C-alpha positions as CSV (number, residue, x, y, z in Angstrom):
1,M,-18.1,-30.0,10.7
2,Q,-17.8,-33.4,12.2
3,L,-16.3,-36.5,10.6
4,I,-17.8,-39.7,12.0
5,E,-16.4,-43.2,11.3
6,V,-19.0,-45.7,10.2
7,N,-19.0,-48.4,12.9
8,T,-22.6,-49.2,13.6
9,P,-25.5,-50.5,11.5
10,E,-27.2,-47.1,11.9
11,L,-24.2,-45.3,10.5
12,A,-23.9,-47.8,7.6
13,Q,-27.5,-47.0,6.7
14,E,-26.7,-43.2,6.9
15,F,-23.8,-43.8,4.6
16,L,-26.3,-45.0,2.0
17,M,-29.0,-42.5,2.7
18,M,-26.7,-39.4,2.5
19,Q,-26.4,-40.0,-1.2
20,V,-30.1,-40.6,-1.7
21,R,-31.0,-37.3,-0.1
22,L,-28.3,-35.4,-2.0
23,Y,-29.7,-36.5,-5.4
24,K,-33.4,-36.7,-4.6
25,K,-34.2,-33.9,-7.0
26,D,-32.0,-35.1,-9.8
27,P,-34.2,-36.9,-12.4
28,N,-31.2,-38.9,-13.8
29,Y,-30.2,-40.4,-10.4
30,I,-30.9,-44.1,-9.9
31,R,-30.4,-45.3,-6.4
32,P,-28.0,-48.2,-6.3
33,L,-29.1,-51.4,-4.6
34,D,-28.2,-51.2,-0.9
35,K,-26.8,-54.7,-0.9
36,D,-24.4,-53.9,-3.8
37,V,-22.8,-51.1,-1.7
38,D,-22.9,-52.9,1.6
39,N,-21.3,-56.0,0.1
40,V,-18.2,-54.0,-0.7
41,F,-17.5,-53.5,3.0
42,D,-18.6,-57.0,4.2
43,P,-15.6,-59.4,4.6
44,K,-18.0,-62.3,4.0
45,K,-18.9,-61.0,0.6
46,N,-15.7,-59.2,-0.4
47,K,-12.7,-61.5,-0.2
48,L,-10.3,-58.6,-0.7
49,L,-11.1,-57.5,2.9
50,R,-9.5,-60.7,4.2
51,A,-6.1,-59.3,3.3
52,G,-6.9,-55.6,2.8
53,D,-8.7,-53.0,4.9
54,A,-11.4,-50.4,4.5
55,V,-13.0,-47.6,6.4
56,R,-16.0,-45.3,5.9
57,W,-16.9,-41.9,7.1
58,V,-20.0,-39.7,7.2
59,L,-19.5,-35.9,7.4
60,K,-22.0,-33.8,9.3
61,D,-22.5,-30.1,9.5
62,E,-23.0,-28.0,12.7
63,K,-26.7,-28.9,12.7
64,G,-26.1,-32.6,12.5
65,K,-27.1,-32.9,8.8
66,S,-25.0,-35.3,6.7
67,I,-23.3,-33.3,4.0
68,G,-20.7,-35.8,2.7
69,R,-19.4,-39.4,2.8
70,V,-16.3,-41.3,1.6
71,A,-14.4,-44.5,2.0
72,A,-10.8,-45.4,2.0
73,F,-9.3,-48.9,1.4
74,V,-6.2,-50.8,0.8
75,N,-6.2,-53.7,-1.7
76,R,-3.1,-55.7,-0.8
77,K,-3.2,-57.5,-4.2
78,T,-2.7,-54.3,-6.2
79,A,-1.2,-51.7,-3.8
80,N,2.4,-52.3,-4.6
81,K,2.1,-52.7,-8.4
82,Y,2.8,-49.0,-9.0
83,D,5.7,-46.6,-8.6
84,Q,4.6,-46.1,-5.1
85,P,2.2,-48.0,-2.7
86,T,-1.2,-46.8,-3.7
87,G,-4.5,-47.1,-1.9
88,G,-8.0,-46.1,-2.8
89,M,-10.6,-43.5,-2.2
90,G,-14.2,-44.2,-3.2
91,F,-17.9,-43.8,-2.6
92,F,-17.3,-40.1,-2.4
93,D,-20.4,-37.8,-2.3
94,C,-20.5,-34.3,-1.0
95,I,-22.3,-31.0,-1.2
96,N,-20.7,-28.3,-3.4
97,D,-18.3,-27.1,-0.7
98,Q,-14.5,-27.4,-1.1
99,A,-13.8,-27.3,2.7
100,A,-16.2,-30.2,3.2
101,A,-14.6,-32.2,0.4
102,N,-11.1,-31.4,1.6
103,M,-12.0,-32.8,5.1
104,L,-13.1,-36.1,3.5
105,F,-10.0,-36.3,1.3
106,D,-7.7,-35.5,4.2
107,A,-9.2,-38.3,6.2
108,C,-8.6,-40.8,3.4
109,R,-5.0,-39.5,2.9
110,D,-4.1,-39.7,6.6
111,W,-5.6,-43.1,7.1
112,L,-3.8,-44.5,4.0
113,K,-0.5,-43.0,5.2
114,E,-0.9,-45.0,8.4
115,K,-1.3,-48.1,6.3
116,G,2.0,-47.4,4.5
117,M,0.5,-46.0,1.3
118,E,2.1,-43.1,-0.6
119,A,-0.8,-42.3,-3.0
120,M,-4.5,-42.7,-3.5
121,D,-6.6,-43.3,-6.6
122,G,-10.2,-42.2,-6.7
123,P,-13.0,-42.4,-6.8
124,I,-12.5,-46.2,-7.2
125,N,-13.9,-49.4,-5.7
126,L,-12.4,-52.1,-3.4
127,G,-12.9,-54.7,-6.1
128,E,-13.1,-55.0,-9.9
129,R,-12.9,-52.0,-12.1
130,D,-16.4,-52.7,-13.6
131,K,-18.1,-51.3,-10.5
132,W,-18.1,-47.9,-8.9
133,W,-15.0,-46.8,-10.7
134,G,-14.3,-43.2,-11.7
135,V,-16.1,-39.9,-11.4
136,L,-18.5,-38.8,-14.1
137,I,-17.1,-35.8,-16.0
138,D,-19.1,-35.8,-19.2
139,G,-22.4,-37.3,-20.3
140,F,-24.7,-36.7,-17.3
141,Y,-27.3,-39.3,-18.3
142,K,-28.9,-42.0,-16.2
143,P,-26.2,-44.4,-15.0
144,T,-25.9,-48.0,-16.0
145,Y,-25.9,-50.6,-13.4
146,C,-23.1,-50.2,-10.8
147,M,-21.6,-47.2,-12.5
148,H,-21.0,-44.0,-10.6
149,Y,-23.3,-41.0,-11.1
150,N,-22.5,-37.6,-9.7
151,Y,-23.0,-33.8,-10.1
152,P,-20.7,-32.0,-12.5
153,Y,-19.0,-30.0,-9.7
154,Y,-17.3,-33.2,-8.3
155,K,-14.5,-32.8,-10.9
156,D,-13.6,-29.4,-9.5
157,L,-13.7,-30.7,-5.9
158,L,-11.1,-33.3,-6.8
159,E,-8.9,-31.2,-8.9
160,N,-8.9,-28.3,-6.5
161,Y,-7.7,-30.6,-3.8
162,G,-4.8,-31.7,-6.0
163,F,-5.9,-34.9,-7.6
164,E,-4.5,-35.4,-11.1
165,L,-6.0,-37.3,-14.0
166,Y,-4.7,-40.8,-14.1
167,F,-6.9,-42.0,-17.0
168,R,-10.4,-41.6,-18.5
169,Q,-12.9,-44.3,-19.0
170,Y,-15.4,-44.1,-21.8
171,T,-18.9,-45.5,-22.2
172,Y,-19.7,-46.0,-25.9
173,Y,-23.1,-46.1,-27.4
174,R,-24.8,-47.4,-30.5
175,T,-28.4,-48.1,-31.4
176,V,-29.5,-51.5,-32.5
177,E,-30.3,-50.2,-36.0
178,D,-27.0,-48.4,-36.5
179,P,-25.1,-49.9,-39.4
180,V,-21.5,-51.0,-39.1
181,P,-19.3,-48.5,-41.0
182,P,-18.9,-49.6,-44.6
183,E,-15.2,-50.3,-44.5
184,Y,-15.7,-52.6,-41.5
185,N,-18.8,-54.1,-42.9
186,E,-16.8,-55.3,-45.9
187,K,-14.3,-57.0,-43.5
188,A,-17.2,-58.5,-41.6
189,Q,-18.7,-59.9,-44.7
190,R,-15.5,-61.6,-45.7
191,I,-15.3,-63.2,-42.3
192,L,-18.9,-64.3,-42.4
193,K,-18.4,-65.9,-45.8
194,D,-15.3,-67.9,-44.5
195,K,-16.7,-71.3,-43.6
196,R,-14.0,-71.7,-41.0
197,Y,-15.7,-69.1,-38.9
198,S,-19.0,-69.5,-37.0
199,F,-21.0,-67.2,-34.8
200,R,-23.7,-68.1,-32.3
201,H,-25.3,-66.8,-29.2
202,L,-25.1,-68.4,-25.8
203,D,-27.4,-71.3,-25.0
204,K,-28.2,-71.7,-21.3
205,K,-28.7,-75.4,-21.8
206,D,-24.9,-75.6,-22.5
207,L,-23.8,-73.0,-20.1
208,K,-20.7,-74.9,-18.9
209,K,-19.3,-75.0,-22.5
210,Y,-19.8,-71.2,-23.0
211,T,-18.4,-70.5,-19.6
212,E,-15.2,-72.3,-20.6
213,D,-15.2,-70.6,-24.1
214,F,-15.5,-67.2,-22.3
215,R,-12.6,-68.0,-20.0
216,K,-10.3,-69.1,-22.8
217,V,-10.7,-66.0,-24.9
218,Y,-10.6,-63.7,-21.8
219,N,-7.3,-65.1,-20.7
220,K,-5.8,-64.6,-24.2
221,A,-7.3,-61.1,-24.7
222,W,-7.1,-59.4,-21.3
223,T,-4.3,-60.8,-19.2
224,K,-1.8,-58.6,-21.0
225,H,-3.5,-55.5,-19.4
226,Q,-2.1,-54.0,-16.3
227,G,-3.9,-55.2,-13.2
228,V,-5.7,-58.0,-15.0
229,K,-5.0,-61.6,-13.8
230,E,-5.7,-64.9,-15.6
231,M,-9.2,-66.1,-14.9
232,S,-9.6,-69.5,-13.3
233,E,-12.3,-72.1,-14.1
234,A,-13.9,-71.4,-10.7
235,Q,-13.9,-67.6,-11.3
236,S,-15.6,-67.9,-14.7
237,T,-18.2,-70.3,-13.3
238,V,-19.0,-67.8,-10.5
239,I,-19.4,-65.0,-13.1
240,M,-21.7,-67.0,-15.3
241,N,-23.8,-68.4,-12.5
242,T,-24.1,-64.9,-11.1
243,L,-25.3,-63.6,-14.5
244,K,-27.5,-66.6,-15.2
245,P,-30.8,-65.2,-13.6
246,I,-30.7,-62.1,-15.7
247,L,-29.1,-63.4,-19.0
248,D,-30.9,-63.0,-22.3
249,E,-29.1,-65.6,-24.3
250,R,-30.0,-64.0,-27.6
251,I,-27.7,-61.0,-27.0
252,M,-24.6,-62.8,-25.7
253,W,-22.5,-63.8,-28.7
254,F,-19.4,-65.9,-29.4
255,A,-17.1,-66.3,-32.4
256,Y,-15.3,-69.5,-33.4
257,F,-12.6,-70.4,-35.8
258,E,-12.7,-74.1,-36.7
259,E,-14.8,-74.5,-33.6
260,E,-12.2,-73.0,-31.3
261,P,-13.5,-69.9,-29.4
262,V,-11.8,-66.7,-30.6
263,G,-14.1,-63.9,-29.5
264,F,-17.1,-62.9,-27.3
265,F,-19.4,-60.0,-26.5
266,V,-20.9,-60.4,-23.0
267,I,-24.0,-58.3,-23.1
268,I,-26.9,-58.3,-20.6
269,P,-30.1,-56.3,-20.2
270,E,-29.4,-52.8,-18.7
271,L,-30.6,-53.6,-15.2
272,N,-30.8,-50.1,-13.9
273,Q,-33.9,-49.6,-16.2
274,L,-35.5,-52.1,-13.8
275,F,-33.8,-51.3,-10.5
276,Q,-34.9,-47.6,-10.8
277,Y,-38.3,-48.8,-9.6
278,V,-37.2,-50.7,-6.5
279,N,-35.7,-47.8,-4.4
280,G,-32.5,-49.7,-3.5
281,K,-34.3,-52.7,-2.0
282,M,-34.5,-56.2,-3.4
283,D,-36.9,-57.4,-0.7
284,F,-40.2,-59.1,-1.6
285,W,-41.7,-56.0,-3.0
286,G,-38.5,-55.0,-4.8
287,K,-38.3,-58.4,-6.5
288,L,-42.0,-58.2,-7.5
289,K,-41.5,-54.8,-9.0
290,F,-38.4,-56.0,-10.8
291,V,-40.2,-58.9,-12.4
292,F,-43.3,-56.8,-13.3
293,H,-41.3,-54.1,-15.0
294,R,-39.2,-56.7,-16.9
295,W,-42.4,-58.4,-18.0
296,R,-43.9,-55.1,-19.3
297,G,-40.8,-54.4,-21.4
298,A,-39.3,-51.6,-19.4
299,C,-35.8,-52.7,-20.2
300,T,-35.0,-51.4,-23.7
301,S,-31.2,-51.0,-23.4
302,M,-28.4,-53.5,-23.4
303,H,-25.3,-53.2,-21.3
304,G,-22.0,-54.5,-22.7
305,I,-20.0,-55.8,-19.8
306,V,-16.9,-57.1,-21.5
307,F,-15.8,-58.2,-24.9
308,G,-12.6,-59.8,-26.1
309,I,-10.9,-61.0,-29.3
310,A,-8.0,-63.4,-29.2
311,P,-4.9,-61.5,-30.2
312,E,-4.2,-63.5,-33.4
313,Y,-7.7,-62.7,-34.7
314,Q,-7.7,-59.0,-33.9
315,A,-7.9,-56.4,-36.7
316,K,-9.3,-59.0,-39.1
317,G,-13.0,-58.0,-38.8
318,V,-14.0,-60.6,-36.3
319,E,-15.4,-58.0,-33.9
320,A,-17.5,-56.4,-36.7
321,A,-18.7,-59.9,-37.8
322,I,-20.0,-60.6,-34.4
323,I,-22.1,-57.4,-34.5
324,V,-23.4,-58.1,-38.0
325,A,-24.2,-61.7,-37.1
326,A,-26.1,-60.6,-33.9
327,G,-27.9,-57.9,-35.9
328,K,-29.4,-60.5,-38.2
329,L,-31.3,-61.9,-35.2
330,I,-31.9,-58.7,-33.2
331,Q,-32.7,-56.0,-35.7
332,G,-36.4,-55.8,-36.5
333,N,-37.2,-58.7,-34.2
334,P,-40.4,-57.8,-32.3
335,S,-39.7,-60.3,-29.6
336,I,-36.4,-58.6,-28.7
337,P,-37.2,-55.3,-27.0
338,Y,-33.7,-53.6,-27.1
339,H,-33.2,-50.3,-28.9
340,D,-29.6,-49.5,-28.0
341,L,-26.3,-50.8,-26.5
342,Q,-24.0,-49.1,-24.0
343,M,-20.5,-50.5,-23.8
344,N,-18.8,-49.5,-20.5
345,W,-15.3,-49.1,-19.4
346,I,-13.0,-48.5,-22.3
347,G,-9.9,-46.8,-20.9
348,D,-8.1,-44.1,-22.8
349,F,-4.9,-46.0,-22.1
350,N,-6.1,-48.6,-24.5
351,P,-6.4,-47.0,-28.0
352,K,-6.6,-50.3,-29.7
353,M,-9.8,-51.2,-27.8
354,M,-11.2,-47.7,-28.5
355,K,-10.6,-48.3,-32.2
356,V,-12.4,-51.6,-32.1
357,I,-15.5,-50.1,-30.5
358,E,-15.5,-47.3,-33.0
359,Q,-15.1,-49.8,-35.9
360,V,-18.4,-51.4,-34.9
361,G,-20.2,-48.1,-34.8
362,G,-19.8,-47.0,-31.2
363,R,-19.5,-43.4,-30.2
364,I,-18.5,-41.9,-26.8
365,Y,-21.6,-41.3,-24.7
366,K,-20.2,-40.8,-21.2
367,T,-16.8,-40.1,-19.7
368,H,-15.6,-41.1,-16.2
369,A,-12.2,-40.2,-14.9
370,T,-9.9,-41.9,-12.4
371,Y,-7.7,-39.5,-10.5
372,R,-4.5,-40.1,-8.5
373,Y,-3.1,-38.0,-5.6
374,L,0.5,-38.4,-4.6
375,F,1.1,-37.7,-0.9
376,D,4.7,-36.4,-1.7
377,R,3.7,-33.3,-3.6
378,T,7.2,-32.9,-5.0
379,K,7.2,-36.3,-6.7
380,E,6.7,-36.5,-10.5
381,F,3.1,-37.5,-11.5
382,K,2.8,-40.1,-14.2
383,R,-0.4,-41.0,-16.1
384,M,-1.5,-44.6,-16.7
385,P,0.8,-46.1,-19.4
386,I,-0.6,-46.6,-22.8
387,I,-1.1,-50.2,-23.9
388,R,0.7,-50.6,-27.2
């Protein structure tokens, strides 16, 4: 076997195509957009590369056929926030061969050691946790946009090498018609009857206001989590402007108490239901196919990106009230095509958030796992701390 570093446009294309060929017979596989993967390794697109570093490899067998790929990276903003300097391993794909997988993992380990790291997490992304984070270990259904999909044997390849479970990430699921459990519906109704509260969906005509409302609640609800920094006005503006072309304002909801924002559900159409037709390319034909399939109603699922409730309003029923308020508009509405909602990325280190999702009728649909490998094999391994 031969390990080849990706250092030419041709090898960068092979890095993409290795995965496509590996999954060509899997009906659940949806090819990621080429640009979404390429942008991770482009310093012009990924600002983390200005201070960090990344490398990619393709693994070939004796006949020159690609049988694996992997990337390693150092995020200087997060590397030293753990008990030991920790880098990342990601974009791992491989045939079901432990020796091949070991060769890829060894390359990551050795490269990260040279960069001063003492551990590696994987499979993860050089960027935010909402993309390409974790290996799928349960719920082998079609992936949501920018979520990793893989064969079941990947778990064994990682664990046989010595990776240990750092945390699990759950994707929750509920249908549009699923009722809120009775005990939480009662809480929701009390909130809805309280005139101090109001609930409404985003209005693109007033996007600036909703962008700021989103930022205010996000900073209250999320910055207490490990690895989550306060969001600036510029960052929230970039997020909303990025989402704007694909937003359906009827499914993105906000909660207010005396007109102050206290909660949000950022939900978008599940784009992979459209991207599955473009074969990784958003060129002219890809865009045409995207628009056509969206027009014909091919997108019937919603994708929950993030939600948040300001701490002082948690456990009062506000989250259930948002769902009930949204349901009054969405349920039974023939002009709204969505049948279900998938809510990504709820870590098992956050039992409070898991409880909130379960309170509004969510059930675990998929499980991804993030692993950690300590280079000093005598050192004590510690899981991700629980958020209390």
